[in-house]
C-alpha positions, 0 to 999 in steps of 0.5 A: 500500500503506497504511503499517503502524501501531500504534494511532494512531501510524504506524510510518513515523514511527520510520523517519523519526526515524532519518533522516540529515536533520535536517529529516526527524527534526524533522518526525517528532518533531512528528508523533509527539507530535501523534499521542500527544496525540490518542491520550492524549485518546481512550484510557482507559489501558493494561491494568493488567498492562502495564509502564507509566511512570506511575500505573495507567491514567494513560497510554494504550497507544500512549504506553507503547509509544512510550516503550519504543521510543524508549528502545531507539532511543537505542542504535541506530547507524543514521544519525541514530537517536540524535538523532531518538529523543532529540529525540522522547523530550525532546518527549514528556516535556515534553508528558506530565506524567503520565509518571514520569521516575524509572520511565522512567529505571529502565526505561532503565538496565535496557534499555540495558545489555550483556546476556550476552557482548556485545562492545565495539560493544554496550557503546559503543552502550549507553553512547551510549544512556544518554548521550542518555537523560540528556540528554533528561531534562535538556532536558525539565526532568524530573530533579527529584524522587525516584529509583525506588530512593531519593535524588534523580533528579538525583543518579542522572542526574549519577552516570550521566553521570560514570560514562560520562565515564570510559569513553571519551575521545571522550564526555568533552565530551558528558557534560560538556555534558550535566551543564551542561544538567542543572544549568541545568534545576534550581532553585537548591536542587537544584543546591546539593544536587548540588554536592558530588557534582560537586565531588568529581569535580574533587578537588584538581586545580589549575586549570592541570592541569584538562581542558577538561571539568573546567574546564567543570564548575567554571565551571558550578557556580560560575556557578550559585552566583554572578552574578559572574565566577569569580576564576580568569577575572579578568585577574590569574589568566587565565594559569592557564587557558591550559593547559586551554583549549589542550587544548580542541583535542580537539574539533577541528574544532569549538569545545569547549563549554568556550569557551561557558561561559568567554565567558558567565562573562566577561560576568557582572557580579554584578548578576543581569543575565544578560547574554550579551554582552561589553558592559560595561567590566569584561567587555571588560577581562576579554575583552581579558586572555583574548584576549591571554593565551590566544589571542594568546600561546598558540593563535596561536603554536602548531600549525595545529590551535590556530590553526584554533581561534583562527579559529573563536573569532574567528567566535564572539566577533564577535557578542558584542562591541560594534561599537566593540570588534570590533577588540580581537579582531583582534590582530596574530598573528590578522591575520597568520594571516588574511593568510597563509592566506586567499589560498591554496587549498592552506592548511589554515587557509583555510576557517577564516580565511575564515569568521572574516573573513566574520563580521567583514565581516557585522557591519560591513555591519549597522552603519555604525559597525562598518564605520567602526571595522573599516575604519579599523583595517585600512586604517591597520594592515594596508593590504596585507590585500586584496592578501595575501588576494586579497579585496575586504574593504576594498571590502566594508567601504566599501560599508557606510559612511555620511558620518559614518563616512567622515569619521571614518576620514579624520580618523583616517588623517590623525592616524595620518600626523601621529603617524608618524615622518616620517623612517621609511625606506621599508623600515620599512613592513610586508612585504606579501609576508611569508609566513614566519608570524613575529611580527606587523609593525605599520606605523610609518611615514607611508606606510600611513595616507597611502595609507589616506586616499587609498583612502578618498577615491578610493572614496567622494568620489562617494557618501558622503564630505562635500565639505568632507572631500574638499576638505580632503584635496586641500589636505592632499595639496598640502601633503604633495606640496610641502613634505615633507622631502628625507629623506621623499622617498618620501612626497612622491612618493606624495603627488604621484602620489595627488594627480594621480590624485584630481584626474584622477578629479574633473575627468574626472567629470561631476557629477550633481545632488546629487553631493558636489562638483557644487553648489559651486566647489572653490576657495572650498570649499577655503579654507572647509574649512581654516578649518572648525575644527569639522570632524573632518578639520580637527581632524586637519589641525591636528595634521598641521602644526607651525604650526597657524595658518599651516597653516589659513590656507594650507597653501602659505603659504611661497609665496603665489604658488604657493598661488594658482596651484594654487588656480586650477588646482583652480578650472579642474578644477571648471569643467571637471567641472561644465561651466561656461562657462570651459573650457580648450582640449581637450588642455590638461589633460595639458600643464598637469599636466606643466608644473605639476609640472615647475615645482614640482620645478625651483623646489624644487630651485633654492631649496635651492641655496646663495646664496639669492635673490642667486645664480642659483638664487634668480633662477631660482626667481623666474622660474619662479614668475612664469612658472608664475603667469602660465600658471595665470592664462592657463588661465582667460582665454586657454587657447591662450596658456597651452598654449604657455607651459606647454610652454615651462615644461616644457622650461625 
């Protein structure tokens, strides 16, 4: 059965314009405009006695018919009728300059009014129809010129939007956004003429007492008049904006349009650049003040609804920030909100928190520099993030690293370790299981940066981390494991455990050609790494030692015999990993490690006894040192003999 049609326009297109599917509506609007263009080219115009929207005979019959039907469809509540008919009307107005917008507007206002004793439903539908009518005219850039009854058409459209805005609270934001679209579609002269009408709506309301819609209108007017950021959004005045922006949760679960205007205004530098990103130093300073004052100190310490908004804002601002500044939006309360909500399906904020973090990781995956910045920030300040959220965020970020980024993170972690108070108690670290939602806790001790450095090296030494950086970190762990103070015993124990794990990983992996550690002996490279002052990791290692010169010369200079013994142990590991000719007997590795640490533990304990070298402790220390050095040398000369010596040393 053929589809009914009206001239060259199929009636089915109007049903498709009402579809709930956006793709169907978009395609129908394009089909309608294409059909009308053909009809307008072939037709001689509508009859003189028919209602028209242009000069007599300027529009074809099909075009006049469709305009009338599109206007009526704006008031339909069927599925996506308002969106579809509004889109079609916008495209039609853009495509046909012969259509007089003033005549169309007058006809629509008459058509979209409550007739007789219409009820509240009809009043609501007509109100929505008029709102979409004004929005279509503004988006089509057809609000210039005179209105049918005199005056500027733009003023009539603005007056209608202001009237609708006062009818129902749920249309206030839409009307405010429509006014913003209207202003952006007009030339500067028309905006200047329109400004008094719009400012009259604002009246004498103080900034702190404004609604989000009033603030959006104010920013729109001021941004049109000047290229500079409005003074009330500067850091010194941003506190007054907290209340209006807190009220923007009226758009929940969306982000209110006022935030788009605020972020765009913060990016303005007064030079006419029209930048929409927060890339300049001034824009970043303004953004930090806004985020700290409004988001961190207000939204994130309030209701779930406002925390939800804060998460959506993080998702929104990530694409606007430079890669090096994304962590400025990952403030303490924001990170606590993400950690408390991402890992539990029952949490109301889980979806918003996950979306926010997904935006961060997506930006990091697109840029190695961003991945390095975000991973360094999270691993040092929030090492328990993955465990708290049951996610693989850190692993995902590491996959986006390059060699320079990995080395930079390692250097920053070691610098953070050096700057942390070494006598911090173990309980001074962040409570990884805290779910109270209280104030944020930032790690202050050395454990978090040390663990962050280890995790990075353990996961990247095979792939992107330079060999010198890996070797330097091994030396750093050796120094920490042997010479940490007694008051920092938990750090010393952690360093020993991580050193064992890392050496085991390196020694048990057969290096493929081109692998980071596959083409060079570890022992000479380790010495070279300590002396490579131009390496960022070496620079960080300098800071980590009180005696910089001695530390670079040998991190174990307090006992050169043990230093060389441990370096021989590293050389043995390298030979084992690379399949060299000098290999110890099978099974010696485990015994060697146990013996090494038993000897070191006994040596350190006995050296601390009273009496020094003249006492029994001093003699025992010397004996253990000599025995340990002998066993280490035997490892690369006579493995069978070394195994027996190490077993004896372990039980000594």
